[in-house]
RODREN-973314 format. One record per residue (C-alpha): x, y, z. Coordinates in steps of 0.02 Angstrom, whole numbers. Example, Ala and Ser with C-alpha at 12.3 -4.5 7.8 and 13.67 -1.06 7.14 Angstrom:
REM RODREN-973314
east; north; up
615; -225; 390
684; -53; 357
This chain:
REM RODREN-973314
east; north; up
649; -785; 5241
462; -816; 5237
442; -701; 5087
587; -783; 4996
515; -956; 5025
347; -897; 4961
424; -830; 4802
524; -989; 4771
368; -1093; 4797
269; -986; 4676
407; -1000; 4543
409; -1188; 4561
222; -1198; 4537
231; -1088; 4379
366; -1201; 4305
256; -1351; 4339
107; -1267; 4254
211; -1223; 4099
314; -1381; 4079
195; -1510; 4149
112; -1617; 4014
204; -1515; 3882
164; -1634; 3739
-22; -1632; 3777
-21; -1444; 3783
66; -1431; 3613
-62; -1548; 3536
-202; -1441; 3609
-128; -1284; 3535
-114; -1367; 3363
-293; -1429; 3371
-353; -1256; 3420
-263; -1180; 3271
-334; -1309; 3152
-508; -1281; 3220
-488; -1094; 3195
-436; -1121; 3012
-584; -1237; 2980
-708; -1121; 3061
-634; -969; 2971
-638; -1061; 2803
-818; -1111; 2822
-880; -952; 2903
-1025; -855; 2828
-972; -701; 2732
-1038; -573; 2608
-954; -562; 2438
-977; -465; 2275
-967; -554; 2107
-953; -477; 1933
-1068; -583; 1823
-1078; -565; 1632
-1249; -515; 1567
-1333; -560; 1402
-1501; -509; 1327
-1607; -656; 1266
-1777; -699; 1192
-1813; -529; 1114
-1982; -525; 1026
-1984; -573; 841
-1942; -430; 722
-1880; -326; 870
-1707; -270; 923
-1653; -223; 1099
-1585; -45; 1094
-1579; -7; 1280
-1425; 19; 1387
-1367; -146; 1462
-1196; -168; 1545
-1082; -310; 1495
-1086; -370; 1676
-1185; -338; 1835
-1128; -342; 2017
-1210; -478; 2120
-1193; -469; 2310
-1207; -640; 2390
-1199; -716; 2564
-1142; -891; 2605
-1006; -998; 2676
-833; -957; 2610
-808; -1134; 2544
-974; -1132; 2451
-933; -966; 2366
-761; -1028; 2314
-838; -1188; 2244
-966; -1086; 2146
-830; -982; 2066
-725; -1136; 2029
-858; -1253; 1958
-978; -1136; 1865
-959; -1019; 1716
-1062; -879; 1791
-1182; -788; 1674
-1349; -702; 1691
-1477; -683; 1552
-1600; -541; 1536
-1749; -638; 1467
-1864; -516; 1374
-1989; -643; 1309
-2132; -564; 1409
-2076; -382; 1399
-2129; -238; 1288
-2046; -73; 1245
-2040; 47; 1392
-2061; -83; 1530
-1930; -111; 1665
-1840; -275; 1691
-1807; -310; 1875
-1673; -433; 1933
-1762; -546; 2056
-1637; -619; 2183
-1724; -789; 2183
-1717; -800; 1994
-1535; -747; 1996
-1496; -886; 2122
-1572; -1015; 2004
-1473; -949; 1855
-1311; -952; 1953
-1343; -1126; 2021
-1304; -1060; 2195
-1398; -1186; 2303
-1311; -1142; 2467
-1285; -959; 2430
-1408; -817; 2456
-1417; -676; 2329
-1437; -514; 2426
-1443; -385; 2286
-1400; -349; 2104
-1324; -186; 2044
-1406; -112; 1945
-1568; -183; 2018
-1665; -154; 1856
-1647; -99; 1674
-1763; -5; 1557
-1820; -111; 1410
-1805; -17; 1247
-1855; -108; 1088
-1849; -51; 907
-1915; -128; 748
-1788; -239; 661
-1742; -182; 485
-1634; -239; 339
-1565; -139; 193
-1442; -174; 52
-1310; -41; 23
-1159; -22; -93
-980; -51; -38
-857; 93; -54
-668; 70; -63
-563; 220; -8
-401; 232; -109
-237; 299; -40
-71; 325; -127
-26; 334; -311
34; 193; -425
213; 187; -486
261; 317; -619
193; 265; -788
44; 168; -716
-136; 218; -686
-303; 136; -649
-387; 59; -800
-559; 114; -855
-631; -34; -762
-590; 59; -601
-612; -33; -435
-709; -197; -442
-786; -259; -279
-862; -431; -247
-994; -422; -180
-1033; -246; -235
-1178; -231; -111
-1202; -302; 65
-1348; -320; 183
-1360; -218; 342
-1464; -282; 490
-1514; -195; 650
-1631; -68; 731
-1733; 27; 602
-1685; 194; 680
-1501; 157; 646
-1512; 54; 486
-1605; 191; 393
-1454; 305; 419
-1334; 187; 329
-1308; 238; 147
-1152; 135; 110
-1020; 28; 194
-835; 67; 177
-687; -51; 177
-518; -21; 254
-414; 91; 138
-330; 12; -14
-151; 74; -33
-92; 92; -214
73; 175; -171
206; 118; -294
97; -19; -372
150; -77; -546
37; -229; -568
-146; -278; -548
-206; -294; -368
-325; -422; -293
-348; -418; -104
-469; -458; 36
-522; -303; 132
-622; -298; 294
-780; -196; 301
-788; -59; 432
-945; -89; 538
-1063; 57; 565
-1041; 148; 730
-1185; 65; 822
-1134; -109; 881
-1313; -172; 860
-1299; -145; 672
-1227; -300; 588
-1167; -341; 412
-1202; -494; 306
-1016; -518; 271
-855; -460; 355
-740; -453; 203
-751; -417; 16
-636; -452; -131
-566; -295; -211
-481; -292; -381
-392; -147; -463
-324; -162; -641
-176; -50; -683
-128; 3; -859
45; 44; -923
61; 209; -1012
193; 293; -1117
326; 387; -1022
486; 481; -1062
649; 480; -966
813; 567; -1001
975; 469; -975
1124; 584; -962
1312; 552; -973
1298; 390; -1070
1472; 336; -1132
1506; 310; -1318
1592; 145; -1359
1713; 153; -1508
1714; 15; -1639
1820; -9; -1796
1973; 85; -1738
2129; 20; -1833
2237; -95; -1731
2388; 21; -1737
2289; 177; -1693
2212; 258; -1541
2042; 333; -1577
1938; 458; -1481
1768; 538; -1505
1702; 706; -1449
1590; 711; -1353
1635; 550; -1262
1466; 549; -1174
1292; 588; -1241
1113; 611; -1181
978; 485; -1225
792; 521; -1232
699; 358; -1196
514; 349; -1239
403; 196; -1221
301; 89; -1101
333; 118; -918
413; -48; -871
539; -48; -1014
586; 135; -991
603; 118; -802
711; -38; -818
824; 50; -944
844; 203; -833
887; 96; -682
1021; -7; -771
1073; 50; -946
1177; -76; -1047
1364; -40; -1048
1376; -32; -1240
1210; 53; -1270
1285; 193; -1378
1427; 161; -1502
1522; 245; -1644
1578; 132; -1789
1735; 204; -1867
1753; 69; -2001
1785; 157; -2168
1766; 330; -2090
1889; 473; -2109
1932; 600; -1974
1877; 743; -2085
1695; 690; -2073
1589; 671; -1914
1538; 494; -1873
1358; 447; -1843
1319; 381; -1669
1213; 225; -1655
1113; 146; -1516
1066; -35; -1486
879; -60; -1513
775; -108; -1361
600; -184; -1372
461; -61; -1333
577; 90; -1316
620; 228; -1440
792; 303; -1410
848; 472; -1474
1030; 529; -1457
1087; 705; -1423
1198; 744; -1513
1172; 614; -1651
1350; 631; -1719
1524; 653; -1648
1694; 714; -1706
1832; 589; -1698
2020; 582; -1715
2160; 455; -1733
2330; 459; -1647
2468; 343; -1709
2546; 240; -1572
2716; 305; -1518
2865; 219; -1606
2968; 103; -1497
3131; 179; -1429
3289; 141; -1533
3395; -7; -1484
3556; 22; -1388
3721; 4; -1487
3781; -174; -1497
3609; -243; -1459
3563; -398; -1559
């Protein structure tokens, strides 16, 4: 009994400890959680930032030709809230100021200077990766070179480039950059000009293709390119062209042999091409007015501007068939 009473007493005390002042205990737990969040949010931590890098204040008539990354890694230490505010309120960027540097020297990223550039008053810069960069400078140079236009494709049949060739405006452009690279540039090319199927003069804007080194720049990005095309004589053969019969007596049926002929069309490209694509229905005809079946009839063709048409064969045989007589009337018919 003594043991049982002891256990019951202990259970009662535990219930009192758990349930007594329950509201106050819940408030305490909430406050403890909030305090943990605040402390965690404002705790000191190390963080790594990727910061864009630019090269500035290069000496006059010099060009930076060293290897510089687009961005450096900056390791910082500070309160979490301060780091988040820095990222939110500042457009981070570092400049590699070469005003006091000569070729072959090494630029070192000083943490204190980096802090000033970042505007990180409450944040400590621990290190920058890479910690330094080799300064390589070359003499700036400028040359003027011709523009070349690569041509692809062939114009439409019956067309070719005129003697004027390809006209470019401007014909020459300036190239700026390191002397070691600029002296290698002999010309600048445009994007290819496609002449495939062209049947009229062309005038387009084409972009220039920059030289391989990104430090080499051009005075313009685009040029105007003109190509004049000339029409030339061409020949096409039109086969199986039907012969239309004219002048057949009203009471006759007339026929010609052959009923279809071949036409040789010679002339300027546009006219010949248009004729070949859609010949007129009555292009070739035979006029039987005053003709007799014993003699071949001459075939004629409607004239077309700019095109010479030759028929093969030029004549045709023809015949007449009298219409069949109407059947006799039945006996007793009126």
